[in-house]
C-alpha positions, 0 to 999 in steps of 0.5 A, a space after each residue: 890389068 892392075 887396079 888399085 884403090 888408095 885408101 886413107 888411115 884418116 883424112 887430110 894425110 896426103 892421099 892425093 900427094 901419094 896418088 900423084 907421085 905414084 902416078 907420075 912415077 908409073 908414067 915415067 916408067 912407061 906404064 899407061 896410067 889412068 888415075 881417078 878420084 870418082 867422089 870428091 868434096 871441096 872442089 870449087 867450079 872449074 872457072 874458080 882459080 882455087 880449082 887448081 889446088 883441088 884434088 881433081 886438078 892435082 891428079 889431072 896434072 900428075 897424068 899430064 892432062 889439061 883440066 878441061 870440062 871433059 877431063 874433070 868430069 871423067 876423072 871426078 864425076 861426083 864433085 861437091 863444093 863443101 869440104 865435108 864428108 861426101 854424103 853431107 856435102 851432097 845433101 847441102 846441094 840437094 843431091 844424093 849418091 847411091 853406092 851401086 852407082 858409084 861401084 857400077 861406074 868404077 867397074 866400067 872404068 876398070 873393065 876398059 883400062 888399058 894398063 894401070 888404073 888407080 882409084 883414090 878414095 875419099 877421107 879415111 877408110 871408114 868415112 861415109 861416102 853415101 847416106 848408108 855406105 863407108 869407104 870400106 863398103 865401096 872398097 869391098 864392093 870393088 874387090 880390088 887391092 888397096 894401098 893404105 896411106 898414113 900420115 906421120 903426125 902424132 897418133 898416125 901409128 895407131 890410126 894406120 894399124 887400126 885401118 890395116 886391121 880393118 882391111 885384114 878382117 874384111 879380107 881386103 888385099 893390102 899391097 903396101 902402106 905409104 907413110 906420107 910426111 905430115 908437116 910439123 910432125 914431131 917425128 920423121 916419117 921413117 920413125 912412124 914407118 918403123 913402128 908400123 913395119 913389123 905389125 902389118 903383112 905388107 911392105 911399108 914405104 915413106 914418102 917425104 914432101 918433094 921426094 920421088 915415089 919409092 921404087 918399091 911402092 911403085 912395084 907394089 902398086 903395079 904388081 
């Protein structure tokens, strides 16, 4: 059963946009996909109209699932209201999260998945997820391949290469890099992808806003 972790070269770069596009295309191709964002910050209550714009809501929509309390809890069991790093957002609510609990939950989901399981991370690769662990620690504990999402903003090339080198150093399998178009970027995503491509040992794809998920990216994700 393929399992894939969506990691970010930074925050607010289009991870959820890429994850949702990938999920929709896999489903269109006849795959049974379960897409999760176990840890999510900046999530309003379900009865708040702003919930529809949250990452959790967008991933449920990509799977054709109604945002019922059960579906929301199943997709994102650890949700925090503040749009901060999860450890900071949790502290504001008087809550804590242990990496062992997060990893155990994800492993159980991987074990029971029927076909493709996608786990979207939070923030950038090295963003804190608990008081003493980062997204990289989470990914390494799961021991599953990663798809790295980069933006196309000024500085994105360096951020993407730094993240990919970090994954290589820690022996995390990198399936692909997806360059997501950043609004207002000085260059098109194809330019960023061209600069990244010869410097990473993984295929690099572009995803413009409103464009379908590239077939090569889908194939790499579901390998």
